[in-house]
VEXDREN-2710 file (C-alpha; in Angstrom, 1 decimal):
% VEXDREN-2710
k/r/px/py/pz
1/ILE/-18.8/3.8/23.7
2/SER/-19.6/7.3/24.7
3/ARG/-18.5/10.1/22.9
4/GLU/-15.7/10.7/25.5
5/GLY/-13.9/7.4/24.6
6/ILE/-15.6/5.6/27.9
7/ILE/-17.2/2.1/28.1
8/ARG/-19.6/1.3/31.3
9/PHE/-19.2/-2.1/31.9
10/PRO/-21.5/-3.9/34.4
11/GLU/-19.5/-4.8/37.5
12/ILE/-16.4/-3.9/36.0
13/GLY/-16.9/-0.2/36.0
14/PRO/-16.0/2.5/33.4
15/ILE/-12.7/1.7/30.9
16/ASN/-11.2/4.4/28.8
17/VAL/-11.0/2.9/25.5
18/PHE/-7.6/4.4/24.7
19/GLU/-6.3/2.5/28.0
20/GLY/-4.2/-0.1/26.2
21/GLY/-3.7/1.4/22.8
22/THR/-5.8/2.9/19.7
23/THR/-6.4/0.1/17.8
24/PHE/-9.7/-2.3/17.9
25/VAL/-7.4/-5.5/18.7
26/ASP/-5.8/-3.2/21.9
27/LEU/-9.1/-2.6/23.3
28/LYS/-10.5/-6.2/22.3
29/ASN/-7.2/-7.2/24.3
30/LEU/-7.5/-5.0/27.1
31/LEU/-11.3/-5.5/27.8
32/LYS/-10.6/-9.5/27.9
33/GLN/-8.0/-8.5/30.7
34/LYS/-10.2/-6.5/32.8
35/ILE/-13.1/-9.0/32.3
36/THR/-10.4/-11.9/33.2
37/ASP/-9.2/-9.9/36.4
38/GLN/-12.5/-8.7/37.5
39/LEU/-14.8/-11.8/37.0
40/GLY/-12.1/-14.8/37.0
41/ALA/-10.5/-16.7/34.1
42/GLY/-13.3/-18.9/33.7
43/VAL/-15.5/-16.1/32.2
44/GLN/-15.8/-16.2/28.7
45/SER/-15.8/-13.0/26.4
46/SER/-16.8/-12.6/22.6
47/ILE/-15.9/-9.1/21.4
48/THR/-16.6/-8.0/17.9
49/LEU/-16.8/-4.7/16.0
50/GLY/-20.3/-3.3/14.8
51/ALA/-21.0/-1.1/11.3
52/PHE/-19.5/1.9/11.1
53/ARG/-21.7/5.2/11.4
54/SER/-22.0/7.3/8.2
55/ILE/-20.9/10.6/8.0
56/ASN/-21.5/13.8/5.5
57/ILE/-18.8/15.5/4.1
58/PHE/-18.5/18.0/1.1
59/LEU/-16.4/17.2/-2.3
60/LEU/-15.6/20.2/-4.3
61/GLY/-13.6/21.0/-6.9
62/GLU/-12.2/19.3/-10.2
63/VAL/-13.7/15.7/-9.1
64/GLU/-16.2/14.0/-11.1
65/LYS/-18.8/13.8/-8.8
66/GLN/-19.1/16.9/-6.3
67/GLY/-21.7/17.2/-3.9
68/ILE/-22.3/15.9/-0.3
69/LEU/-20.8/12.6/-0.2
70/THR/-21.6/10.0/2.4
71/VAL/-18.8/7.9/3.9
72/SER/-18.0/5.6/6.8
73/SER/-16.9/7.1/10.0
74/MET/-13.6/5.7/9.4
75/ALA/-12.8/7.1/5.7
76/SER/-9.7/9.0/5.0
77/ILE/-9.3/11.8/1.7
78/VAL/-8.5/8.4/-0.6
79/ASP/-11.6/6.8/0.3
80/ALA/-13.8/9.7/-0.8
81/LEU/-11.8/10.6/-3.6
82/LEU/-12.3/7.0/-4.8
83/GLY/-15.9/7.3/-3.9
84/SER/-16.6/10.2/-6.1
85/SER/-15.1/8.4/-9.5
86/GLY/-11.8/10.3/-8.8
87/ILE/-9.8/13.4/-10.0
88/LYS/-10.8/14.9/-13.4
89/GLU/-7.7/15.4/-15.7
90/THR/-8.1/19.2/-15.0
91/GLY/-7.8/18.5/-11.1
92/SER/-4.5/19.2/-8.9
93/MET/-3.3/15.6/-7.8
94/ARG/-0.6/17.7/-5.3
95/LYS/-2.2/20.3/-3.8
96/ILE/-5.8/18.7/-2.6
97/GLN/-7.1/20.6/0.2
98/LEU/-8.7/19.5/3.4
99/ASN/-10.6/22.5/5.1
100/ARG/-12.6/21.5/8.4
101/SER/-14.8/24.4/10.3
102/GLY/-13.7/27.1/7.6
103/LYS/-9.9/26.3/8.5
104/LEU/-7.6/24.5/5.9
105/VAL/-6.2/21.8/8.1
106/ALA/-4.1/19.7/5.3
107/THR/-2.7/20.0/1.8
108/ILE/-2.4/16.8/0.5
109/ASP/-0.1/15.6/-2.6
110/LEU/-1.1/12.4/-3.7
111/TYR/2.0/11.7/-5.7
112/ASP/3.4/10.8/-2.1
113/LEU/1.1/8.0/-2.1
114/LEU/1.1/6.8/-5.8
115/LEU/4.8/7.2/-6.6
116/LEU/6.4/6.6/-3.0
117/GLY/4.0/4.8/-1.0
118/ASP/3.6/7.3/1.7
119/SER/0.2/7.2/3.2
120/SER/1.3/9.8/6.2
121/SER/-0.6/12.7/4.6
122/ASN/-4.2/10.5/3.9
123/HIS/-6.2/11.8/6.7
124/SER/-8.9/10.7/8.5
125/LEU/-12.2/12.4/8.2
126/LYS/-14.8/13.8/10.4
127/PRO/-18.1/15.0/9.8
128/GLY/-18.7/18.1/7.8
129/ASP/-15.0/18.2/6.3
130/VAL/-14.7/19.7/2.9
131/ILE/-11.8/18.3/0.3
132/PHE/-11.6/20.8/-2.6
133/VAL/-9.6/19.8/-5.6
134/PRO/-8.0/22.8/-7.0
135/VAL/-7.4/23.1/-10.9
136/VAL/-4.0/21.8/-12.1
137/LYS/-1.2/24.6/-13.0
138/ASP/2.1/23.9/-13.9
139/GLN/2.6/20.5/-16.1
140/ALA/5.6/18.8/-17.6
141/PHE/5.5/15.6/-20.3
142/VAL/8.6/13.4/-20.2
143/PHE/8.9/10.9/-22.4
144/GLY/11.4/8.8/-24.5
145/SER/14.1/6.5/-22.2
146/VAL/12.5/6.9/-18.5
147/ARG/10.5/4.3/-16.5
148/ARG/6.9/6.0/-16.7
149/PRO/6.7/8.3/-19.4
150/ALA/3.4/10.5/-18.3
151/LYS/2.3/14.0/-17.7
152/TYR/3.6/14.7/-14.5
153/GLU/2.2/18.1/-12.1
154/LEU/4.8/20.3/-10.7
155/LEU/4.8/22.4/-7.4
156/GLY/7.2/25.0/-9.0
157/ASN/10.7/24.1/-7.1
158/GLU/11.3/21.1/-9.3
159/ASN/14.7/20.9/-11.4
160/LEU/15.2/18.4/-14.0
161/ARG/16.4/15.7/-12.0
162/ASP/13.6/15.9/-9.7
163/LEU/11.3/15.7/-12.9
164/ILE/13.0/12.7/-14.0
165/GLU/12.8/11.2/-10.6
166/LEU/8.8/11.3/-10.9
167/ALA/9.2/9.6/-14.2
168/GLY/10.5/6.4/-12.5
169/GLY/14.4/7.5/-13.6
170/LEU/16.3/7.0/-16.9
171/ASP/16.0/3.0/-17.9
172/ASN/19.0/1.2/-19.7
173/ARG/19.0/2.9/-22.7
174/ALA/18.8/6.1/-21.8
175/MET/22.0/8.7/-23.1
176/SER/21.7/11.0/-20.1
177/ASP/24.1/13.6/-21.5
178/VAL/21.6/14.2/-24.6
179/ILE/18.3/15.5/-23.1
180/ASN/16.0/17.8/-25.2
181/LEU/14.0/20.1/-23.1
182/GLU/11.4/21.9/-24.9
183/ARG/9.3/25.0/-23.5
184/LEU/7.0/27.9/-24.9
185/ASP/7.8/31.2/-24.5
186/GLU/5.6/34.1/-23.4
187/ASN/4.5/34.2/-26.8
188/PHE/3.7/30.3/-27.3
189/TYR/7.1/29.9/-29.6
190/PRO/9.0/26.7/-29.1
191/ILE/12.4/27.0/-27.2
192/ILE/14.3/23.7/-27.3
193/LYS/17.7/23.3/-25.5
194/SER/20.1/20.4/-25.5
195/LEU/20.7/19.2/-22.0
196/SER/22.9/16.8/-20.0
197/LEU/21.8/15.3/-16.8
198/ALA/25.3/15.9/-15.5
END
């Protein structure tokens, strides 16, 4: 397959690999149909996918292993992060940057994937891409009668209901009219407020 996406097929002619769709199965079905149409129904074909070529990308910032990483040409951002042993505790999981040719292409929020199962922001990588994981900034601890007590990263526009939603919601024992919010003021003195979810 050429860089332009063309297969030069003897006795059949050039075939655009995206003519029937963008997946390997689509291409396989397209080729089998063209072979049958041009060479007859008696001709059998076997179409397989060879090894993927490798590409080099850069992984920088708050990751366990920084530097150049060699990945498959089909790799995504999550694949690269897993291949580097992951993000440090000091790294942001919600503001991961994908830079291509010196320009910011996307900012990825891994919470979409991890908490909601939404992989739409898990972009495919190209040679020379830079994945940068910045330092985490705002965080909040949620504990008590929630389904996933943990420390959560905040983007800055969340309210109490959003934070409880990140924590999986209230469990059966929760009293939504007795919520304690503790924060530090500018002098690092604790401020405690009693809130109701309503």
